[in-house]
MMTF fields as JSON, N, C-alpha, C and O atoms, coordinates in Angstrom:
{
  "mmtfVersion": "1.0.0",
  "mmtfProducer": "UNKNOWN",
  "numBonds": 267,
  "numAtoms": 268,
  "numGroups": 67,
  "numChains": 1,
  "numModels": 1,
  "chainsPerModel": [1],
  "groupsPerChain": [67],
  "chainIdList": ["A"],
  "bondAtomList": [4, 2, 8, 6, 12, 10, 16, 14, 20, 18, 24, 22, 28, 26, 32, 30, 36, 34, 40, 38, 44, 42, 48, 46, 52, 50, 56, 54, 60, 58, 64, 62, 68, 66, 72, 70, 76, 74, 80, 78, 84, 82, 88, 86, 92, 90, 96, 94, 100, 98, 104, 102, 108, 106, 112, 110, 116, 114, 120, 118, 124, 122, 128, 126, 132, 130, 136, 134, 140, 138, 144, 142, 148, 146, 152, 150, 156, 154, 160, 158, 164, 162, 168, 166, 172, 170, 176, 174, 180, 178, 184, 182, 188, 186, 192, 190, 196, 194, 200, 198, 204, 202, 208, 206, 212, 210, 216, 214, 220, 218, 224, 222, 228, 226, 232, 230, 236, 234, 240, 238, 244, 242, 248, 246, 252, 250, 256, 254, 260, 258, 264, 262],
  "bondOrderList": [1, 1, 1, 1, 1, 1, 1, 1, 1, 1, 1, 1, 1, 1, 1, 1, 1, 1, 1, 1, 1, 1, 1, 1, 1, 1, 1, 1, 1, 1, 1, 1, 1, 1, 1, 1, 1, 1, 1, 1, 1, 1, 1, 1, 1, 1, 1, 1, 1, 1, 1, 1, 1, 1, 1, 1, 1, 1, 1, 1, 1, 1, 1, 1, 1, 1],
  "groupList": [{"groupName": "UNK", "atomNameList": ["N", "CA", "C", "O"], "elementList": ["N", "C", "C", "O"], "formalChargeList": [0, 0, 0, 0], "bondAtomList": [1, 0, 2, 1, 3, 2], "bondOrderList": [1, 1, 2], "singleLetterCode": "X", "chemCompType": "L-PEPTIDE LINKING"}],
  "groupTypeList": [0, 0, 0, 0, 0, 0, 0, 0, 0, 0, 0, 0, 0, 0, 0, 0, 0, 0, 0, 0, 0, 0, 0, 0, 0, 0, 0, 0, 0, 0, 0, 0, 0, 0, 0, 0, 0, 0, 0, 0, 0, 0, 0, 0, 0, 0, 0, 0, 0, 0, 0, 0, 0, 0, 0, 0, 0, 0, 0, 0, 0, 0, 0, 0, 0, 0, 0],
  "groupIdList": [1, 2, 3, 4, 5, 6, 7, 8, 9, 10, 11, 12, 13, 14, 15, 16, 17, 18, 19, 20, 21, 22, 23, 24, 25, 26, 27, 28, 29, 30, 31, 32, 33, 34, 35, 36, 37, 38, 39, 40, 41, 42, 43, 44, 45, 46, 47, 48, 49, 50, 51, 52, 53, 54, 55, 56, 57, 58, 59, 60, 61, 62, 63, 64, 65, 66, 67],
  "secStructList": [7, 7, 7, 7, 7, 2, 2, 2, 2, 2, 2, 1, 7, 2, 2, 2, 2, 2, 2, 2, 2, 2, 2, 2, 2, 2, 2, 2, 2, 2, 2, 2, 2, 2, 1, 1, 1, 7, 2, 2, 2, 2, 2, 2, 2, 2, 2, 2, 2, 2, 2, 2, 2, 2, 2, 2, 2, 2, 2, 2, 2, 2, 2, 2, 2, 2, 7],
  "xCoordList": [167.41, 167.358, 166.698, 165.684, 167.306, 166.872, 165.754, 165.656, 164.814, 163.794, 164.298, 165.19, 163.755, 164.188, 163.085, 161.866, 163.712, 162.859, 162.724, 163.438, 161.696, 161.448, 162.587, 162.789, 163.317, 164.396, 165.501, 166.204, 165.723, 166.694, 166.424, 167.336, 165.162, 164.648, 164.834, 165.292, 164.488, 164.661, 165.998, 166.213, 167.021, 168.453, 168.981, 169.996, 168.215, 168.596, 168.29, 167.31, 169.113, 168.859, 167.656, 167.217, 167.153, 165.983, 166.36, 165.549, 167.618, 167.977, 168.128, 167.79, 168.62, 168.787, 167.507, 167.373, 166.448, 165.196, 164.565, 163.965, 164.737, 164.063, 164.697, 164.047, 166.011, 166.805, 166.356, 166.115, 166.247, 165.709, 164.368, 164.105, 163.457, 162.056, 161.982, 161.219, 162.836, 162.945, 163.363, 162.826, 164.359, 164.893, 163.81, 163.694, 163.071, 162.024, 160.952, 160.444, 160.569, 159.463, 159.778, 158.918, 161.165, 161.491, 161.606, 161.327, 162.019, 161.997, 160.623, 160.382, 159.71, 158.239, 157.783, 157.251, 157.993, 157.543, 158.115, 157.381, 159.352, 160.051, 159.443, 159.188, 159.196, 158.687, 157.264, 156.888, 156.517, 155.135, 155.121, 154.276, 155.935, 155.976, 156.512, 156.111, 157.327, 157.947, 156.961, 156.822, 156.304, 155.418, 154.155, 154.076, 153.185, 151.944, 151.826, 151.751, 151.82, 151.538, 152.277, 151.656, 153.504, 154.287, 154.633, 154.367, 155.251, 155.629, 156.663, 156.717, 157.494, 158.515, 157.744, 158.101, 156.702, 155.958, 155.301, 155.393, 154.676, 154.148, 155.083, 154.758, 156.223, 157.3, 157.905, 158.279, 157.96, 158.394, 157.285, 157.617, 156.028, 155.001, 154.989, 154.711, 155.293, 155.433, 156.519, 156.327, 157.637, 158.873, 158.581, 158.894, 157.93, 157.592, 156.628, 156.8, 155.624, 154.727, 155.322, 154.944, 156.31, 157.079, 157.848, 157.817, 158.5, 159.233, 158.333, 158.637, 157.223, 156.33, 155.725, 155.466, 155.496, 154.816, 155.824, 155.493, 157.11, 158.203, 158.317, 158.396, 158.331, 158.651, 157.482, 157.717, 156.29, 155.056, 155.121, 154.76, 155.518, 155.483, 156.668, 156.543, 157.718, 158.869, 158.499, 158.864, 157.79, 157.326, 156.342, 156.364, 155.484, 154.569, 155.213, 154.829, 156.152, 156.88, 157.78, 157.943, 158.366, 159.039, 158.148, 158.481, 156.898, 155.994, 155.591, 155.457, 155.38, 155.077, 156.143, 155.882, 157.394, 158.516, 158.586, 159.015, 158.165, 158.268, 157.252, 157.433, 156.17, 155.084, 155.389, 154.623],
  "yCoordList": [110.899, 109.636, 109.934, 110.625, 109.398, 109.595, 108.688, 107.651, 108.991, 108.225, 106.993, 107.105, 105.859, 104.649, 104.449, 104.411, 104.343, 104.091, 102.538, 101.711, 102.283, 100.773, 100.066, 98.886, 100.643, 99.888, 99.714, 98.707, 100.632, 100.437, 99.365, 98.652, 99.204, 98.144, 96.809, 95.821, 96.802, 95.478, 94.973, 93.762, 95.939, 95.553, 94.939, 94.243, 95.24, 94.721, 93.35, 92.895, 92.53, 91.207, 91.107, 92.128, 89.968, 89.787, 90.087, 90.621, 89.723, 90.044, 91.549, 92.128, 92.162, 93.739, 94.367, 95.349, 93.881, 94.451, 94.35, 95.289, 93.057, 92.766, 93.658, 94.175, 93.813, 94.665, 96.164, 96.828, 96.681, 98.004, 98.161, 99.189, 97.231, 97.182, 97.443, 98.256, 96.68, 96.776, 98.19, 98.796, 98.665, 99.918, 101.116, 102.066, 100.91, 101.952, 101.813, 102.838, 100.604, 100.628, 101.256, 101.827, 101.119, 101.71, 103.189, 103.926, 103.69, 105.155, 105.73, 106.875, 104.915, 105.3, 105.644, 106.732, 104.666, 104.824, 106.073, 106.731, 106.396, 107.509, 108.765, 109.685, 108.84, 110.02, 110.341, 111.493, 109.274, 109.473, 110.022, 110.868, 109.629, 110.005, 111.568, 112.339, 111.899, 113.246, 114.357, 115.433, 113.995, 114.94, 114.305, 113.077, 115.038, 114.522, 114.526, 115.561, 113.367, 113.135, 114.087, 114.73, 114.208, 115.093, 114.384, 113.205, 115.21, 114.692, 113.657, 112.816, 113.532, 112.514, 111.166, 110.148, 111.144, 110.006, 109.425, 108.216, 110.193, 109.795, 109.212, 108.252, 109.77, 109.216, 107.83, 106.989, 107.683, 106.421, 105.429, 104.317, 105.699, 104.719, 104.297, 103.138, 105.234, 104.88, 103.941, 103.002, 104.163, 103.36, 101.972, 100.986, 101.86, 100.577, 99.76, 98.558, 100.463, 99.76, 99.391, 98.372, 100.267, 99.799, 98.475, 97.584, 98.369, 97.198, 95.971, 94.926, 96.113, 95.095, 94.567, 93.373, 95.519, 95.159, 94.347, 93.299, 94.886, 94.031, 92.723, 91.753, 92.623, 91.352, 90.398, 89.261, 90.87, 90.068, 89.681, 88.545, 90.459, 90.146, 89.183, 88.352, 89.286, 88.391, 87.071, 86.065, 86.96, 85.676, 84.967, 83.75, 85.79, 85.232, 84.644, 83.608, 85.36, 84.926, 83.604, 82.753, 83.558, 82.269, 81.16, 80.084, 81.378, 80.309, 79.828, 78.615, 80.685, 80.226, 79.573, 78.781, 79.858, 79.199, 77.828, 76.938, 77.595, 76.128, 75.3, 74.082, 75.817, 74.915, 74.506, 73.758],
  "zCoordList": [91.47, 90.717, 89.394, 89.284, 88.457, 87.053, 86.75, 87.406, 85.737, 85.345, 84.593, 83.752, 84.878, 84.227, 83.009, 83.176, 81.875, 80.663, 80.513, 81.079, 79.659, 79.556, 78.831, 79.117, 77.961, 77.302, 78.29, 78.208, 79.244, 80.324, 81.249, 81.668, 81.607, 82.483, 81.724, 82.297, 80.489, 79.725, 79.65, 79.602, 79.635, 79.511, 80.828, 80.853, 81.958, 83.296, 83.433, 82.844, 84.243, 84.5, 85.47, 86.0, 85.692, 86.509, 88.011, 88.768, 88.402, 89.842, 89.969, 91.001, 88.95, 89.05, 89.117, 89.846, 88.38, 88.386, 89.731, 90.255, 90.324, 91.711, 92.757, 93.666, 92.581, 93.619, 93.469, 94.477, 92.237, 91.954, 92.486, 93.111, 92.305, 92.788, 94.342, 94.865, 94.969, 96.494, 96.918, 97.846, 96.166, 96.528, 96.329, 97.102, 95.203, 94.811, 95.878, 96.333, 96.311, 97.238, 98.568, 99.24, 98.964, 100.193, 100.024, 100.97, 98.818, 98.572, 98.498, 98.88, 97.995, 97.925, 99.307, 99.528, 100.334, 101.523, 102.244, 102.982, 102.053, 102.505, 102.0, 102.776, 100.699, 100.062, 100.553, 100.768, 100.712, 101.139, 102.547, 102.84, 103.374, 104.738, 104.797, 105.669, 103.923, 103.949, 103.456, 104.039, 102.346, 101.67, 101.284, 101.254, 100.995, 100.502, 98.915, 98.254, 98.439, 96.979, 96.098, 95.252, 96.238, 95.296, 94.023, 93.792, 93.219, 91.84, 92.042, 91.145, 93.019, 93.25, 93.524, 92.932, 94.404, 94.667, 93.411, 93.197, 92.613, 91.366, 90.387, 89.689, 90.326, 89.44, 89.863, 89.046, 91.214, 91.708, 91.442, 91.033, 91.624, 91.209, 89.779, 89.469, 88.883, 87.524, 87.196, 86.424, 87.75, 87.554, 88.075, 87.408, 89.369, 89.844, 88.939, 88.736, 88.417, 87.577, 86.204, 85.628, 85.642, 84.597, 84.819, 83.97, 85.907, 86.29, 86.367, 85.792, 87.085, 87.202, 85.96, 85.811, 85.036, 83.753, 82.914, 82.359, 82.837, 82.153, 82.655, 81.901, 84.012, 84.653, 84.234, 83.826, 84.343, 83.87, 82.439, 82.131, 81.588, 80.194, 79.861, 78.962, 80.527, 80.335, 80.896, 80.287, 82.028, 82.527, 81.629, 81.45, 81.077, 80.053, 78.775, 78.231, 78.391, 77.182, 77.393, 76.519, 78.746, 79.099, 79.097, 78.6, 79.687, 79.811, 78.417, 78.256, 77.37, 76.033, 75.322, 74.417, 75.68, 75.11, 75.581, 74.846, 76.833, 77.385, 76.805, 76.792, 76.307, 75.794, 74.47, 73.862]
}
């Protein structure tokens, strides 16, 4: 799996991001059971946090636009 950059994540729709987030969480569980704290596990955690950060910032900006 290739690394997802922030600009790639921003180009995704909200549904695509949520779907990718679910896939990554499942992959994280699998990678943690197979090996102990490998580089792959670390990379998956970083991508998950990028998606969550972008989701949070977009939700904030939507709330500000509503006001």
